[in-house]
C-alpha positions in Angstrom: 0.0 0.0 0.0 1.9 3.0 -1.2 0.2 6.3 -0.3 -0.3 9.5 -2.2 0.9 12.9 -0.8 -1.5 14.1 1.9 -2.0 17.0 4.2 -0.5 16.9 7.7 -2.5 16.2 10.8 -4.1 18.9 12.8 -3.1 20.2 16.2 -6.1 18.6 17.8 -4.3 15.2 17.5 -1.7 16.0 20.2 -0.5 13.1 22.4 -0.9 13.1 26.1 2.4 12.4 28.0 0.6 10.2 30.5 -0.7 7.7 27.9 2.5 5.7 27.1 2.8 2.8 24.8 5.9 0.8 23.8 7.3 1.2 20.2 10.3 0.0 18.4 11.8 2.2 15.7 14.7 1.3 13.4 16.8 2.9 10.6 18.7 0.9 8.1 20.7 1.9 5.1 20.4 -1.2 2.9 23.1 -0.1 0.3 20.9 -1.0 -2.7 20.5 -4.5 -1.3 24.2 -5.1 -2.2 26.0 -6.9 0.6 29.6 -6.6 1.8 30.3 -9.6 -0.4 29.3 -7.5 -3.5 26.2 -9.6 -4.2 22.8 -8.1 -4.9 20.7 -10.1 -2.5 17.4 -8.4 -1.5 16.2 -11.5 0.3 18.9 -11.0 2.8 17.6 -7.5 3.5 14.1 -8.9 4.0 15.4 -11.4 6.5 17.4 -8.7 8.4 14.3 -6.5 8.7 12.3 -9.5 10.0 15.1 -10.2 12.5 15.0 -6.6 13.7 11.2 -6.9 14.3 10.7 -3.1 14.6 7.2 -1.5 14.4 8.5 1.3 12.1 11.5 1.0 9.9 13.2 3.9 7.9 15.2 2.7 5.0 17.8 4.4 2.8 19.3 3.5 -0.6 16.2 1.4 -1.4 15.8 0.0 -4.9 12.3 1.1 -6.0 12.2 -0.8 -9.3 12.4 0.6 -12.8 14.0 -0.9 -15.9 12.8 -4.3 -15.0 14.8 -4.4 -11.8 13.2 -5.6 -8.5 11.3 -3.2 -6.3 12.9 -4.1 -2.9 10.4 -2.0 -1.0 7.5 -4.0 -2.4 9.4 -7.2 -1.4 9.7 -5.9 2.1 6.0 -4.9 2.2 4.9 -8.3 1.0 7.1 -10.1 3.5 6.1 -8.1 6.5 2.5 -7.1 5.7 3.4 -3.5 6.7 2.3 -0.3 5.1 4.9 1.5 3.1 5.7 4.9 1.6 8.6 5.8 -0.6 10.5 9.0 -1.4 12.5 8.5 -4.7 15.7 10.6 -4.8 17.8 9.5 -7.8 18.0 7.2 -10.8 20.8 5.1 -12.2 19.8 4.5 -15.8 16.2 3.4 -15.4 16.6 2.1 -11.8 15.0 4.2 -9.1 16.5 4.6 -5.6 15.3 6.5 -2.5 14.1 6.6 1.1 11.2 4.6 2.4 9.2 4.0 5.6 7.7 0.7 6.6 5.1 0.7 9.4 3.1 -1.8 11.3 0.6 1.0 12.0 -1.4 3.1 9.6 0.4 5.8 7.7 -2.0 8.7 7.5 0.0 11.1 5.4 3.4 11.5 3.8 5.4 14.4 2.4 8.7 14.4 0.5 11.3 17.1 1.1 14.0 17.8 -1.5 17.4 18.2 0.2 19.5 18.2 -2.9 22.4 20.8 -3.1 23.7 22.0 -6.4 25.2 19.2 -8.6 25.9 16.8 -5.7 24.0 13.5 -5.5 20.3 14.2 -4.9 19.1 13.8 -1.4 15.8 14.0 0.4 13.7 13.3 3.4 10.4 11.4 3.8 8.1 12.9 6.3 5.3 10.6 7.4 2.4 10.8 9.9 1.8 7.4 11.6 -1.1 6.5 13.9 0.3 4.4 16.7 -2.4 3.0 19.0 -4.6 5.9 17.8 -1.9 8.5 18.6 -0.2 10.6 15.9 3.6 10.3 15.5 5.7 12.2 12.9 8.5 10.1 11.4 11.1 12.0 9.3 13.4 9.6 7.5 16.4 11.0 5.7 19.8 10.4 4.0 22.1 13.4 4.1 25.0 14.4 1.8 28.6 13.4 1.9 30.0 16.9 2.2 29.9 19.1 5.4 28.5 22.1 3.6 25.6 20.0 2.2 24.8 18.6 5.6 24.8 22.0 7.3 22.2 23.3 4.8 20.2 20.1 5.0 20.0 20.0 8.7 18.9 23.7 8.8 16.2 22.9 6.3 15.0 19.9 8.2 14.9 21.7 11.5 12.9 24.6 10.0 10.4 22.1 8.5 9.4 20.2 11.6 10.1 22.8 14.3 6.8 22.2 15.9 5.3 20.7 19.1 2.2 19.5 17.2 3.0 15.9 17.8 6.0 13.7 18.9 8.7 13.8 16.2 11.3 11.2 15.3 14.2 12.1 13.0 16.2 9.1 11.9 18.3 7.9 9.0 21.8 8.0 7.6 23.1 11.4 8.7 26.5 10.8 7.2 28.1 13.0 9.8 31.7 11.8 10.4 32.7 14.7 12.7 31.5 14.2 16.3 31.7 17.9 17.0 30.5 19.1 13.6 27.9 21.9 13.5 25.1 19.6 12.2 25.3 17.3 15.2 25.5 20.3 17.6 22.3 21.7 16.0 20.5 18.4 16.3 21.5 17.9 19.9 20.4 21.4 20.7 17.0 20.7 19.2 16.4 17.1 20.3 18.9 16.7 23.3 21.7 14.2 23.4 21.0 10.6 22.5 23.2 7.4 22.4 25.0 7.0 19.2 26.4 3.4 18.8 28.6 2.7 15.8 26.9 1.2 12.7 29.4 1.6 9.8 31.0 -0.3 8.3 29.0 -3.3 9.2 31.9 -5.8 9.4 33.7 -3.7 11.9 31.8 -0.6 12.9 33.9 2.5 13.5 31.4 5.3 12.8 28.0 6.3 14.1 26.6 7.4 10.8 23.0 6.2 11.5 21.1 8.1 14.1 17.7 8.3 15.8 16.4 11.3 17.7 13.0 11.8 19.3 11.3 14.9 20.7 10.3 14.9 23.5 13.5 13.2 24.6 12.1 11.5 27.7 10.2 9.0 25.5 13.5 7.4 24.3 14.2 4.4 26.5 17.2 2.6 24.8 19.2 2.5 21.6 21.1 -0.4 20.2 22.6 -2.0 17.1 21.4 -5.1 15.4 24.7 -6.9 14.6 23.8 -10.5 13.7 26.0 -12.4 11.3 23.4 -11.9 8.5 23.2 -8.1 9.2 27.0 -7.9 8.9 26.9 -9.2 5.3 23.6 -8.0 4.0 24.6 -4.3 3.8 27.6 -2.0 4.6 25.5 -0.5 7.5 24.0 -2.2 10.5 20.4 -1.4 11.6 20.0 1.0 14.5 17.1 0.4 16.8 15.4 2.7 19.3 12.9 1.5 22.0 10.4 4.2 22.8 7.6 4.8 25.2 5.2 6.6 22.9 
């Protein structure tokens, strides 16, 4: 079930802090379903996502079909029974790649935000409203650029876009920030507060915390960990990052 663009929820859908419910969120850069062994093997990605068992999964570098090539998001949707929305960002020949969100819960609306800078590789964010146990949750899934100047502009644009207390907000994805004290991370910490940042890249021997999950309000975040099974270490060059939340 891929959804059309829709309008955001209204402020009447605010969540009460005293009505908590557990939720597991994950972000996973699947590297086009090409593993560390160089093989295109989308079924391995399907199995890793099933291993993770999250309620909502943000995905980056997702093959979305085109040119007769497999639509890996559709494979994941078929395997999990989850709802899915996509945010295409670039093409290689006829093949389409982009961001995606899988959700066990209904996706009420989605918006795509173009974060491309100049002639650099196109980037974007997928902004989805999810109804979790009847409560609205805003999930912003993104994959930022490789250059510091790109990321600075992209983070400023993102923060301006969802600087709202309308509903709980989760920002997650491949932030591509290699510099621990870089301005983009400082801005994000200022907005969301500090969160654990375990290393997820490269998957064989993780050295960098490129994948991140933030939530506002911060007190809803319970725990963050990395899914580092043998299959996950070969299925992609990133490991899935998982956050446990009291919604």
